[in-house]
Each structure stands twice: as structure tokens, then as C-alpha cells.
One Martini backbone bead per residue (centre of mass of N, CA, C, O) as a GRO file, in nm:
protein
  120
    1MET     BB    1   1.980  -0.820   0.699
    2LYS     BB    2   1.962  -0.529   0.900
    3ILE     BB    3   1.887  -0.503   1.247
    4SER     BB    4   1.787  -0.204   1.439
    5PHE     BB    5   1.804  -0.052   1.767
    6ARG     BB    6   1.679   0.279   1.921
    7GLU     BB    7   1.675   0.433   2.207
    8ASN     BB    8   1.537   0.658   2.388
    9ASP     BB    9   1.578   0.865   2.643
   10ASP     BB   10   1.297   0.768   2.795
   11GLY     BB   11   1.232   0.444   2.733
   12LEU     BB   12   0.946   0.418   2.548
   13LYS     BB   13   1.118   0.409   2.279
   14THR     BB   14   1.185   0.220   1.972
   15LYS     BB   15   1.367   0.222   1.703
   16VAL     BB   16   1.351   0.095   1.364
   17TYR     BB   17   1.588  -0.081   1.149
   18VAL     BB   18   1.656  -0.142   0.789
   19ASN     BB   19   1.921  -0.099   0.651
   20TYR     BB   20   1.916   0.207   0.767
   21LYS     BB   21   1.591   0.211   0.770
   22PHE     BB   22   1.323   0.376   0.883
   23ILE     BB   23   1.007   0.197   0.987
   24GLY     BB   24   0.978   0.265   1.310
   25TYR     BB   25   0.802   0.219   1.629
   26VAL     BB   26   0.812   0.130   1.963
   27GLU     BB   27   0.578   0.106   2.254
   28ILE     BB   28   0.515   0.150   2.580
   29ASN     BB   29   0.290   0.052   2.826
   30LEU     BB   30   0.280   0.154   3.157
   31TRP     BB   31   0.036  -0.024   3.273
   32ASN     BB   32   0.118  -0.326   3.111
   33GLN     BB   33   0.400  -0.363   2.969
   34LYS     BB   34   0.347  -0.318   2.667
   35TRP     BB   35   0.406  -0.362   2.316
   36LYS     BB   36   0.389  -0.143   2.029
   37MET     BB   37   0.335  -0.078   1.694
   38TYR     BB   38   0.467   0.202   1.457
   39PRO     BB   39   0.450   0.242   1.142
   40ASN     BB   40   0.637   0.408   0.854
   41PHE     BB   41   0.438   0.244   0.645
   42SER     BB   42   0.296   0.084   0.393
   43PHE     BB   43   0.016  -0.151   0.405
   44ASP     BB   44  -0.183  -0.404   0.443
   45PRO     BB   45  -0.502  -0.378   0.565
   46ARG     BB   46  -0.541  -0.682   0.653
   47ARG     BB   47  -0.277  -0.639   0.874
   48GLN     BB   48  -0.388  -0.438   1.103
   49SER     BB   49  -0.402  -0.624   1.359
   50LEU     BB   50  -0.095  -0.577   1.441
   51LEU     BB   51  -0.132  -0.301   1.586
   52TYR     BB   52  -0.298  -0.433   1.848
   53THR     BB   53  -0.066  -0.596   1.923
   54GLU     BB   54   0.095  -0.724   2.210
   55TYR     BB   55   0.416  -0.718   2.361
   56ASP     BB   56   0.680  -0.806   2.586
   57SER     BB   57   0.891  -0.688   2.375
   58PHE     BB   58   1.065  -0.489   2.172
   59TYR     BB   59   1.178  -0.723   1.996
   60LYS     BB   60   0.906  -0.857   1.918
   61ALA     BB   61   0.781  -0.600   1.799
   62GLY     BB   62   1.007  -0.543   1.590
   63LYS     BB   63   0.991  -0.817   1.439
   64ALA     BB   64   0.694  -0.784   1.347
   65MET     BB   65   0.752  -0.528   1.179
   66VAL     BB   66   0.967  -0.656   0.987
   67GLY     BB   67   0.763  -0.860   0.873
   68LEU     BB   68   0.568  -0.653   0.752
   69PHE     BB   69   0.781  -0.520   0.579
   70ASN     BB   70   0.855  -0.767   0.409
   71GLY     BB   71   0.575  -0.836   0.303
   72THR     BB   72   0.546  -0.574   0.146
   73LEU     BB   73   0.790  -0.605  -0.047
   74ASP     BB   74   0.682  -0.874  -0.176
   75SER     BB   75   0.416  -0.748  -0.293
   76PHE     BB   76   0.562  -0.544  -0.483
   77GLU     BB   77   0.747  -0.746  -0.643
   78ASP     BB   78   0.511  -0.917  -0.783
   79VAL     BB   79   0.495  -0.681  -0.963
   80GLY     BB   80   0.484  -0.628  -1.296
   81GLU     BB   81   0.485  -0.502  -1.608
   82ASP     BB   82   0.290  -0.744  -1.731
   83ASP     BB   83   0.023  -0.720  -1.531
   84THR     BB   84  -0.050  -0.473  -1.713
   85ASP     BB   85  -0.319  -0.347  -1.899
   86GLU     BB   86  -0.487  -0.211  -2.142
   87ILE     BB   87  -0.800  -0.041  -2.172
   88ASP     BB   88  -1.076  -0.071  -2.381
   89MET     BB   89  -1.362   0.138  -2.359
   90ARG     BB   90  -1.538   0.124  -2.626
   91ASP     BB   91  -1.690  -0.139  -2.580
   92PHE     BB   92  -1.816  -0.082  -2.309
   93ILE     BB   93  -1.982   0.163  -2.401
   94LYS     BB   94  -2.145   0.012  -2.622
   95GLN     BB   95  -2.289  -0.186  -2.427
   96GLN     BB   96  -2.431   0.031  -2.244
   97ASN     BB   97  -2.469   0.250  -2.501
   98PRO     BB   98  -2.557   0.233  -2.833
   99LYS     BB   99  -2.595   0.556  -2.891
  100ILE     BB  100  -2.301   0.590  -2.873
  101ILE     BB  101  -2.040   0.775  -3.047
  102LEU     BB  102  -1.727   0.705  -3.173
  103GLN     BB  103  -1.496   0.955  -3.262
  104PRO     BB  104  -1.246   1.071  -3.438
  105LYS     BB  105  -1.027   1.308  -3.428
  106LYS     BB  106  -0.891   1.541  -3.583
  107LYS     BB  107  -0.529   1.502  -3.611
  108LYS     BB  108  -0.605   1.267  -3.415
  109ASN     BB  109  -0.628   0.948  -3.218
  110LYS     BB  110  -0.841   1.050  -3.054
  111TYR     BB  111  -1.136   1.026  -2.844
  112TYR     BB  112  -1.486   1.092  -2.848
  113ILE     BB  113  -1.803   1.174  -2.712
  114ASN     BB  114  -2.130   1.131  -2.868
  115LEU     BB  115  -2.464   1.203  -2.736
  116LYS     BB  116  -2.593   1.192  -2.997
  117LYS     BB  117  -2.813   1.099  -3.207
  118PRO     BB  118  -2.829   0.896  -3.461
  119LYS     BB  119  -2.864   0.878  -3.792
  120PRO     BB  120  -3.070   0.684  -4.008
   0.00000   0.00000   0.00000
């Protein structure tokens, strides 16, 4: 994994790249001379506290953003094709309201919901 930093002309922002892909930038606050990260990717909202953390150098802030980026990639790679199953809602609907009748449509194998009362 190659991490690279490119400083803007004004010296206030530094762009962060991982394997030549832009992942965001870090910016310095002129008043307290601390760096904050601004990622350009979606990540786990439980790790949002990292956005408010301030760092002493652009390098530390950039490395923290790369760590967040790598953690995001790992969480997406854990999900496989076999992790999701189709849900058959017919049994669930019958349990919630036994008066609902599920009838197959003619010519197709799809179902529709009939909300009329069943005949005795």
C-alpha cells in the first residue's frame, strides 16, 4: 500500500492518496495549529468521533485517515455473497394478520395480497 501526501499551494490543506486514489484531505486550523481530517469516502458512523480529533502534524492526521479508510475496506470485504438470504414474507404476513390471503397470480409465480375477508 502506497500512501502519498500532496500539499496545496496555500499550505493549509494536504491531500491524502492511497495507491494513487484520493481519499480526502487534512487541514490545519490557524488558531491552534492543529490538523483535522476530512475524508472523501463513506465510513462507519460509529467512528465519526475521529473527525473531531485534532492532530499535531499533517502526517499523523493523514495516517489516522488512512487507518479509517483501511478499516472501512475491511468491513466491506467481510460481507460475502452467502451472508444474505432471501426473506419469505408470506409467513410473516400471515402471523401478523391471519385474515390476509396470499393468492398466486394467474400466468406468473408472483403473489399479491387480498385484503378481503375469506369466505367461510
